[in-house]
C-alpha positions in Angstrom: 50.9 158.7 266.9 51.0 156.2 269.7 53.4 158.4 271.8 51.2 161.4 271.4 48.1 159.3 272.4 49.8 158.0 275.4 51.0 161.5 276.3 47.4 163.0 276.0 45.7 160.3 278.0 48.4 160.2 280.5 48.2 163.9 281.0 44.6 163.6 281.8 45.2 161.2 284.5 48.4 163.0 285.7 46.5 166.2 286.2 44.0 164.3 288.5 46.8 162.4 290.2 48.9 165.6 290.9 45.7 167.3 292.4 45.1 164.3 294.6 48.7 164.1 295.8 48.6 167.8 296.3 45.5 167.6 298.4 46.7 164.5 300.4 50.5 165.1 300.7 51.0 168.8 300.1 52.6 171.0 297.5 56.2 169.9 298.0 55.4 166.1 297.4 53.4 167.0 294.2 56.2 169.3 292.9 58.8 166.6 293.6 56.8 163.9 291.9 56.6 166.1 288.8 60.2 167.0 288.9 61.4 163.4 289.3 59.1 162.3 286.4 60.7 165.1 284.4 64.1 164.1 285.1 63.6 160.4 284.4 61.8 161.2 281.1 64.8 163.3 280.0 67.2 160.4 280.9 65.0 158.0 278.9 65.0 160.2 275.8 68.8 160.0 275.7 68.9 156.3 275.5 66.1 155.8 272.8 67.3 154.1 269.8 65.6 152.9 266.5 64.9 149.4 267.8 61.9 147.8 269.4 63.2 148.5 272.8 63.8 152.1 271.8 60.2 152.4 270.6 59.0 151.2 274.1 61.3 153.6 275.8 59.9 156.4 273.7 56.3 155.5 274.8 57.5 155.4 278.3 59.1 158.7 278.0 56.0 160.3 276.7 53.9 158.8 279.6 56.5 160.2 282.1 56.6 163.6 280.5 52.8 163.8 280.9 53.3 163.1 284.6 55.9 166.0 284.7 53.4 168.5 282.9 51.1 169.4 285.9 54.0 171.2 287.6 53.2 174.2 285.3 49.7 174.6 286.8 50.3 173.5 290.4 47.5 174.6 292.9 48.5 177.0 295.6 46.5 178.1 298.7 45.3 181.5 299.2 44.0 182.8 302.4 40.8 184.7 301.7 38.4 186.0 304.5 40.0 183.7 307.0 39.2 180.6 304.9 41.6 178.4 302.9 40.7 178.3 299.1 42.6 176.6 296.3 43.2 178.4 293.1 45.3 177.2 290.1 48.1 179.5 289.5 50.4 179.5 286.5 54.1 179.1 287.3 53.3 179.1 291.0 52.5 182.9 291.2 50.3 183.9 293.9 47.6 186.5 293.7 48.8 189.9 295.1 
């Protein structure tokens, strides 16, 4: 239950953080942040054991997995009427 709570609360803040990083640093930086968090979370799950340290690693893994999730709804720019507008696109597909 603790890992799911950490994941849910972390996802809220991760979505906001990914949006801020995307606005300030660009798409490439936001995508790299999410991908690195995903790789580290997968490495952590490999070393989780049934000990106190393993439980802490499981909670850390769920927090990092929450940081990796916003990659699925990354914002992309769309040029419309000469103005740059942001739209959320699923799986980085742009509107045709």
